[in-house]
C-alpha positions as CSV (number, residue, x, y, z in Angstrom):
1,X,97.9,116.0,137.9
2,X,100.9,115.7,140.2
3,X,102.7,114.2,137.2
4,X,101.5,117.4,135.1
5,X,102.1,119.8,138.2
6,X,106.1,118.6,138.6
7,X,106.2,119.1,134.6
8,X,105.5,122.7,135.0
9,X,107.6,123.7,137.9
10,X,110.6,121.6,135.8
11,X,110.0,123.7,132.9
12,X,109.6,126.9,134.5
13,X,113.4,125.8,136.5
14,X,114.3,125.0,132.7
15,X,113.4,128.1,131.5
16,X,115.1,130.2,133.8
17,X,118.6,128.7,133.0
18,X,117.9,128.4,129.2
19,X,117.1,132.2,129.1
20,X,120.4,133.4,129.5
21,X,122.5,130.7,128.0
22,X,120.5,131.3,124.7
23,X,121.0,134.5,124.2
24,X,124.9,134.2,125.5
25,X,126.1,132.1,123.0
26,X,124.1,133.1,119.9
27,X,126.4,136.6,120.8
28,X,129.4,134.3,121.2
29,X,128.4,132.5,118.3
30,X,128.2,135.9,116.3
31,X,124.7,135.2,115.5
32,X,121.8,137.7,116.5
33,X,120.5,137.0,119.9
34,X,116.8,135.8,118.2
35,X,118.4,133.1,116.6
36,X,119.7,131.5,120.2
37,X,115.8,131.5,121.5
38,X,114.4,130.1,118.5
39,X,116.9,127.3,118.3
40,X,116.1,127.4,122.4
41,X,111.9,127.3,121.4
42,X,113.2,124.9,118.5
43,X,114.7,122.7,121.0
44,X,112.3,122.7,123.5
45,X,109.0,122.7,121.6
46,X,109.7,120.4,118.2
47,X,112.5,118.0,119.7
48,X,110.2,118.1,122.9
49,X,107.5,116.4,120.8
50,X,109.7,114.6,118.4
51,X,111.8,112.6,121.0
52,X,111.0,110.0,123.2
53,X,113.9,111.2,126.3
54,X,112.0,111.4,129.1
55,X,114.3,114.2,130.6
56,X,116.9,115.5,128.2
57,X,116.2,118.8,126.5
58,X,117.9,120.3,123.9
59,X,118.7,123.8,122.2
60,X,121.6,126.0,121.4
61,X,125.1,124.5,122.7
62,X,128.3,126.0,123.8
63,X,129.8,122.9,122.4
64,X,129.0,124.6,118.3
65,X,130.0,127.4,118.9
66,X,133.5,127.9,117.3
67,X,131.4,125.6,114.8
68,X,129.0,128.4,114.3
69,X,131.2,131.2,114.6
70,X,133.3,129.8,111.9
71,X,130.2,128.9,109.6
72,X,129.1,132.3,109.5
73,X,132.0,134.3,108.8
74,X,132.5,131.9,105.8
75,X,128.9,131.6,104.5
76,X,127.0,134.1,106.2
77,X,124.3,133.9,108.9
78,X,121.7,133.2,106.3
79,X,124.9,130.6,104.6
80,X,124.8,129.2,107.6
81,X,121.0,128.9,108.2
82,X,121.1,126.5,105.4
83,X,124.1,124.5,106.8
84,X,122.2,123.7,109.8
85,X,118.7,122.9,107.5
86,X,120.9,120.1,105.6
87,X,122.7,118.9,109.0
88,X,118.8,118.5,110.2
89,X,118.4,115.9,107.3
90,X,121.7,114.2,107.5
91,X,120.9,113.7,111.1
92,X,117.6,112.1,110.2
93,X,119.2,109.5,107.9
94,X,122.0,108.6,110.6
95,X,118.9,107.8,113.1
96,X,117.5,105.8,109.8
97,X,120.8,103.9,109.9
98,X,120.9,103.5,113.4
99,X,123.6,104.8,114.2
100,X,122.2,105.6,117.7
101,X,124.1,102.8,118.9
102,X,127.7,104.4,119.5
103,X,126.3,106.5,122.3
104,X,126.1,102.8,124.3
105,X,129.9,102.3,124.1
106,X,130.9,105.2,126.7
107,X,132.1,103.5,130.1
108,X,129.9,104.4,133.1
109,X,133.2,105.8,134.6
110,X,133.7,108.6,131.7
111,X,129.7,110.0,131.7
112,X,129.9,110.7,135.4
113,X,133.4,112.2,134.8
114,X,131.4,114.3,132.3
115,X,129.0,115.0,134.6
116,X,131.1,116.1,136.9
117,X,133.2,118.3,135.1
118,X,130.3,120.1,134.0
119,X,128.9,120.9,137.3
120,X,132.1,122.2,138.3
121,X,132.7,124.3,135.2
122,X,129.1,125.9,135.9
123,X,130.1,126.7,139.6
124,X,133.5,128.1,138.2
125,X,132.0,130.3,135.3
126,X,129.2,131.9,137.6
127,X,130.5,133.0,140.2
128,X,132.1,136.1,137.8
129,X,128.0,136.6,136.6
130,X,127.4,136.6,140.1
131,X,129.3,139.3,141.1
132,X,129.0,141.4,138.2
133,X,131.0,140.5,135.6
134,X,129.7,139.7,132.8
135,X,132.2,140.0,129.8
136,X,132.5,136.2,129.0
137,X,128.8,135.1,127.3
138,X,126.8,132.8,129.4
139,X,126.7,129.3,128.3
140,X,130.5,129.3,127.7
141,X,132.2,126.1,128.9
142,X,135.4,125.9,127.2
143,X,138.9,126.6,129.6
144,X,140.1,129.4,126.9
145,X,137.7,132.2,126.7
146,X,136.2,134.7,124.4
147,X,137.2,137.5,126.4
148,X,140.9,136.3,126.1
149,X,141.2,135.2,129.9
150,X,140.3,131.6,130.9
151,X,138.6,130.0,133.8
152,X,140.5,130.3,136.4
153,X,142.0,133.5,135.0
154,X,138.9,135.3,134.7
155,X,137.8,133.9,138.3
156,X,140.1,136.2,139.7
157,X,140.1,139.4,137.9
158,X,136.4,139.3,138.4
159,X,137.1,139.5,142.1
160,X,138.8,142.4,141.9
161,X,136.1,144.6,139.5
162,X,133.3,143.3,141.7
163,X,130.1,145.3,140.8
164,X,128.4,145.5,144.4
165,X,124.8,145.8,143.3
166,X,125.5,142.1,141.6
167,X,126.4,140.7,145.0
168,X,123.1,141.9,146.2
169,X,121.0,140.6,143.8
170,X,122.7,137.2,143.8
171,X,123.4,137.1,147.8
172,X,119.2,137.8,147.7
173,X,118.6,135.0,145.6
174,X,120.8,132.4,147.3
175,X,119.1,133.4,150.2
176,X,116.0,133.2,148.9
177,X,116.8,129.7,147.2
178,X,117.5,128.3,150.8
179,X,114.9,129.9,153.1
180,X,112.2,128.4,151.0
181,X,114.0,125.2,150.0
182,X,114.4,124.2,153.4
183,X,111.7,126.0,155.5
184,X,108.9,127.8,153.0
185,X,107.7,125.2,150.9
186,X,107.1,123.1,153.9
187,X,104.7,125.7,155.0
188,X,103.4,126.6,151.3
189,X,104.0,123.9,149.7
190,X,105.6,123.2,146.8
191,X,103.9,125.0,143.9
192,X,106.6,127.2,143.5
193,X,110.1,126.0,142.7
194,X,113.0,127.7,144.5
195,X,114.8,128.5,141.6
196,X,112.0,130.8,140.9
197,X,111.6,132.4,144.2
198,X,115.6,133.2,144.0
199,X,114.9,134.5,140.8
200,X,112.3,136.9,142.1
201,X,113.9,138.0,144.9
202,X,116.7,138.7,142.9
203,X,115.1,140.9,140.4
204,X,113.3,142.6,143.7
205,X,116.6,143.5,144.9
206,X,117.9,145.1,142.1
207,X,114.7,146.9,141.4
208,X,115.2,148.6,144.8
209,X,118.9,149.2,143.9
210,X,117.7,151.2,140.7
211,X,118.5,155.2,141.2
212,X,121.0,154.3,143.1
213,X,125.0,154.4,143.4
214,X,124.9,150.4,143.2
215,X,121.8,150.4,140.6
216,X,122.9,147.5,137.7
217,X,123.2,148.8,134.3
218,X,121.6,147.1,131.4
219,X,124.7,145.3,130.9
220,X,124.3,143.2,133.7
221,X,120.7,142.3,133.0
222,X,118.7,139.6,130.8
223,X,118.4,141.2,127.1
224,X,115.9,139.9,125.4
225,X,115.8,141.1,121.5
226,X,112.0,143.5,121.0
227,X,110.0,142.8,118.3
228,X,109.9,147.1,117.5
229,X,108.1,146.1,114.0
230,X,106.5,142.1,114.6
231,X,108.3,139.3,114.5
232,X,109.2,139.5,110.4
233,X,111.9,142.2,111.6
234,X,113.5,139.4,113.8
235,X,113.2,136.5,111.2
236,X,116.0,135.7,108.9
237,X,115.4,132.8,106.2
238,X,118.0,130.5,105.1
239,X,119.5,130.4,101.6
240,X,118.6,128.0,99.4
241,X,120.9,128.9,96.9
242,X,123.4,128.2,99.1
243,X,123.2,124.1,98.7
244,X,125.0,124.7,95.3
245,X,128.1,125.8,97.5
246,X,130.5,122.7,99.1
247,X,131.3,124.5,101.7
248,X,127.5,125.1,102.9
249,X,127.7,120.7,102.6
250,X,130.6,120.6,104.6
251,X,130.0,122.8,107.4
252,X,126.1,120.5,107.9
253,X,128.6,117.5,107.8
254,X,130.2,118.7,111.0
255,X,127.3,120.1,112.4
256,X,125.7,116.4,112.1
257,X,128.6,114.8,113.3
258,X,129.4,116.8,116.5
259,X,125.8,117.7,117.2
260,X,124.6,114.0,117.5
261,X,128.0,113.1,119.2
262,X,126.9,115.8,122.3
263,X,122.8,114.7,122.0
264,X,124.0,111.1,122.5
265,X,126.3,112.1,125.1
266,X,123.7,114.1,126.9
267,X,120.7,111.3,126.8
268,X,123.4,108.5,127.7
269,X,124.1,110.7,130.6
270,X,120.5,111.3,132.3
271,X,119.4,108.4,131.4
272,X,121.6,107.2,133.6
273,X,120.8,109.4,136.7
274,X,116.9,109.1,136.0
275,X,115.4,107.9,139.3
276,X,112.8,105.9,137.1
277,X,115.6,104.3,134.5
278,X,113.8,105.3,131.4
279,X,116.1,104.5,128.2
280,X,116.0,106.8,125.6
281,X,115.3,105.1,122.0
282,X,118.7,106.7,120.7
283,X,117.9,106.5,117.1
284,X,114.5,108.3,117.6
285,X,116.9,111.0,119.7
286,X,118.8,111.1,116.4
287,X,115.9,111.9,114.4
288,X,114.5,114.2,116.9
289,X,117.9,116.3,116.8
290,X,117.9,116.3,113.2
291,X,113.8,117.2,113.0
292,X,115.0,120.3,114.9
293,X,117.6,121.5,113.3
294,X,115.3,121.3,110.3
295,X,113.1,123.7,111.7
296,X,115.9,125.9,113.5
297,X,117.1,126.4,110.3
298,X,114.3,127.4,108.6
299,X,113.2,129.8,111.3
300,X,116.4,131.5,111.1
301,X,118.1,129.6,115.0
302,X,121.5,128.3,115.5
303,X,121.7,124.6,115.8
304,X,120.3,122.5,118.2
305,X,121.5,119.3,120.7
306,X,120.6,117.6,123.7
307,X,122.6,120.0,126.6
308,X,123.3,118.6,129.6
309,X,123.1,121.8,131.6
310,X,119.6,122.4,130.9
311,X,118.6,118.5,131.2
312,X,120.6,118.0,134.5
313,X,118.5,121.5,136.1
314,X,115.3,119.2,134.3
315,X,116.1,116.3,136.5
316,X,116.8,118.4,139.6
317,X,113.8,120.4,139.6
318,X,111.7,117.1,139.7
319,X,110.4,116.7,135.8
320,X,108.4,113.6,135.3
321,X,107.9,113.7,130.9
322,X,108.4,115.5,127.8
323,X,106.0,117.7,128.8
324,X,108.6,119.6,131.1
325,X,110.7,120.1,127.9
326,X,108.2,121.4,125.8
327,X,106.6,123.8,128.7
328,X,110.0,125.8,128.9
329,X,110.0,126.4,124.9
330,X,106.9,127.5,125.2
331,X,107.7,130.2,127.8
332,X,110.5,130.8,126.0
333,X,108.3,131.9,123.1
334,X,105.8,133.5,125.5
335,X,109.1,135.6,126.7
336,X,109.6,137.2,123.1
337,X,105.8,137.8,122.6
338,X,104.7,139.0,125.3
339,X,107.0,139.6,128.4
340,X,110.1,140.6,127.2
341,X,110.3,144.1,129.0
342,X,109.5,142.0,132.2
343,X,112.0,140.0,131.8
344,X,114.8,142.0,130.4
345,X,114.5,143.6,134.4
346,X,116.3,140.3,135.5
347,X,119.8,140.5,136.6
348,X,122.4,138.0,135.4
349,X,123.7,137.5,139.0
350,X,120.4,135.9,140.0
351,X,120.7,133.7,137.2
352,X,124.4,133.0,137.9
353,X,122.7,131.4,141.6
354,X,120.4,128.8,140.0
355,X,122.8,128.2,137.6
356,X,125.5,127.6,140.4
357,X,122.9,125.1,142.5
358,X,122.3,123.1,139.5
359,X,126.2,122.9,138.8
360,X,126.7,122.2,142.7
361,X,124.5,119.1,142.7
362,X,126.0,117.4,139.2
363,X,129.6,117.1,141.1
364,X,128.9,116.3,144.8
365,X,132.4,115.7,146.8
366,X,130.4,112.2,147.7
367,X,130.7,111.3,143.8
368,X,134.9,111.6,144.2
369,X,134.9,109.5,147.2
370,X,132.4,107.1,145.1
371,X,134.3,106.4,142.4
372,X,137.8,106.4,144.6
373,X,136.1,103.5,146.4
374,X,136.0,101.6,143.3
375,X,139.1,101.2,142.6
376,X,142.1,103.3,139.9
377,X,140.6,101.6,137.2
378,X,137.0,103.7,137.3
379,X,138.6,106.4,139.1
380,X,141.3,106.9,136.6
381,X,139.2,107.4,133.6
382,X,136.6,109.5,135.6
383,X,139.2,112.2,137.2
384,X,141.1,112.0,133.8
385,X,137.9,112.9,132.1
386,X,137.0,115.4,134.6
387,X,140.5,117.3,134.1
388,X,140.5,117.2,130.6
389,X,137.0,119.2,130.3
390,X,138.3,121.3,132.6
391,X,140.7,122.2,130.9
392,X,139.7,121.7,127.3
393,X,135.9,122.0,126.0
394,X,133.1,119.1,126.5
395,X,133.4,116.9,123.5
396,X,137.6,117.0,123.5
397,X,137.5,116.5,126.9
398,X,135.3,113.2,127.2
399,X,137.3,111.6,123.9
400,X,140.1,111.9,125.6
401,X,138.8,110.4,128.9
402,X,136.8,107.8,127.2
403,X,140.8,106.7,125.7
404,X,141.7,106.4,129.0
405,X,138.4,104.2,129.6
406,X,139.7,102.1,126.7
407,X,143.4,101.9,127.7
408,X,141.9,100.4,131.0
409,X,139.5,98.3,129.2
410,X,142.4,97.0,127.2
411,X,144.9,96.3,130.0
412,X,141.9,94.1,132.3
413,X,141.7,92.6,129.3
414,X,145.1,92.0,128.8
415,X,145.7,90.2,132.3
416,X,142.5,88.5,132.7
417,X,141.6,86.8,129.0
418,X,144.7,84.3,129.6
419,X,145.0,82.4,132.9
420,X,148.9,80.5,133.6
421,X,149.9,78.0,136.0
422,X,153.1,75.6,135.7
423,X,153.8,72.1,137.1
424,X,157.5,71.4,136.8
425,X,158.6,71.7,133.3
426,X,154.6,71.6,132.4
427,X,152.8,75.0,131.4
428,X,149.2,75.0,131.6
429,X,147.5,78.4,129.4
430,X,143.7,78.4,129.1
431,X,141.6,81.2,127.5
432,X,139.3,82.5,130.0
433,X,137.2,84.6,127.4
434,X,137.8,85.8,123.6
435,X,141.1,86.6,123.0
436,X,142.8,88.9,119.6
437,X,145.7,90.5,118.8
438,X,145.5,92.9,122.3
439,X,146.4,89.6,123.9
440,X,149.3,88.5,121.7
441,X,152.0,89.9,123.7
442,X,150.9,88.3,126.5
443,X,150.9,84.7,125.0
444,X,153.9,85.2,123.2
445,X,156.0,86.1,126.3
446,X,154.1,83.0,128.5
447,X,155.5,80.5,125.0
448,X,158.7,82.0,125.4
449,X,158.6,81.0,129.1
450,X,158.4,77.0,128.3
451,X,161.4,75.3,129.0
452,X,163.0,73.0,126.5
453,X,161.7,69.5,126.8
454,X,158.7,70.6,128.3
455,X,155.5,70.7,127.8
456,X,152.2,73.1,127.3
457,X,148.8,72.2,127.3
458,X,146.7,75.2,125.9
459,X,142.6,74.7,126.8
460,X,141.4,77.1,124.6
461,X,138.0,75.7,124.3
462,X,136.1,78.5,126.6
463,X,136.6,80.9,123.7
464,X,134.5,82.0,122.0
465,X,136.8,84.0,119.0
466,X,140.2,83.9,118.8
467,X,141.8,85.9,116.7
468,X,143.8,85.0,113.5
469,X,147.3,87.0,114.8
470,X,147.2,84.4,118.2
471,X,146.3,81.2,115.9
472,X,149.6,82.3,113.8
473,X,151.4,82.7,116.7
474,X,150.1,79.2,118.3
475,X,151.2,78.2,114.6
476,X,154.7,79.6,114.5
477,X,155.8,77.6,118.1
478,X,154.5,74.4,116.9
479,X,157.6,74.9,114.8
480,X,159.6,75.6,117.1
481,X,158.3,73.6,119.5
482,X,160.4,70.7,117.7
483,X,163.1,71.9,117.5
484,X,163.3,72.4,121.4
485,X,161.6,69.5,121.9
486,X,158.8,70.5,124.0
487,X,155.2,68.4,123.6
488,X,152.6,70.9,122.6
489,X,148.8,70.0,123.2
490,X,146.0,72.4,121.9
491,X,142.4,72.2,122.8
492,X,140.8,73.9,120.8
493,X,137.3,75.2,119.3
494,X,136.1,73.2,116.4
495,X,136.2,76.4,114.0
496,X,139.7,77.7,115.5
497,X,141.1,74.4,114.9
498,X,140.4,74.0,111.7
499,X,141.7,77.7,110.9
500,X,145.2,76.5,112.3
501,X,145.4,73.4,110.0
502,X,144.8,75.5,107.1
503,X,147.2,78.3,108.5
504,X,150.0,75.2,109.1
505,X,149.4,74.0,105.4
506,X,149.9,77.2,103.8
507,X,153.3,77.9,106.0
């Protein structure tokens, strides 16, 4: 029962985080707000049941906003829903082909940099909402914003157009959060999470200002669409005739790839933060995300992925199992069906406080000190990922950070694969691991330094693999060694020795 209670509390926190993000991402994507809520519900309930990830949460993602916007403009909303449905089928096929293994090739330094960058962006992006400037949509994590500004210029400008009512709501929410977290929970128990208490107090503060000079307009409040004539008035079905359009298939392919990459990155990151170290079956995750997009397209929702912000909030709130994600989806459904009027009184400023707390926990100063202490080979990919994501977007920044990480892996292999020692005119070369074309330059340099009339002893018996480029370099050197009167002694694994002999015969 204790685990169920923890999941209920965590699900409530994720619901508060997801609500403005679902609505904001839908608006920025050129889709009806209801489509964002459908995606959140499907991501919570459908993906929640299908996935084996204990802590990740799926829903509409800011990383798909541009693709969604362009897709809706090119195909129409119903045509785009058909593309989303197809993307889901493609993801299920990707899972069946076991492509989920790609998640394991991202270095830990890049994953930690991705989390730190998301934390920084959350803090920077939510400060304008906390002071009442809501022109940019909730959930925008790109550097260049839809309102024409960027992350930093928006921050500066928002401080010039503050809304006093929003500041009051944010301060009330922040104070309530701190007091409940540090003092009240000790006496009153942990039945209510601090984030929920913060939103309640922020909403109460905004309600007290209603009718006065500091009252918040509807533009600064949550805006859940109301079904005046039932849910049928909000639901938009996919256009199945669009299956004959090549553009629909192309859009579906792009959606499937990008959504899968973001989902795999998310579950890999959250798995590493999981206190219980429970691994997520990545192939099953691809199938679960595909099933989610199949339902989202059929029900009129935006495409879904596993999302780091909601997943991080879930983890920080103490979730124990998938039930937290499912419960958050059920709360989103209840918000649409039962509580839209009540929830539309919540100020965005109080929700911004909750997101700022989530972001701050993802990017603590201690993390930067820890990565610095691990050396430049770990810190450089980490900080590069942070900077690239901060100045571009999640996917682009992570891929660029991955390239930096790959560079350091290659650099390390370049220096460590060959151990060279000298004794007079004799050179000893030992392969300490598998060698490939990446080590060709280093080997060539070593061979050129063997003096005329000297001796080369090369021990490759410890190498599990010797690339053909390396064998050809050794073959060429043997030909030159005779002219320079160099004695060459090669100790190679049988397979490599046979390949070298065949190469010599052909050459």
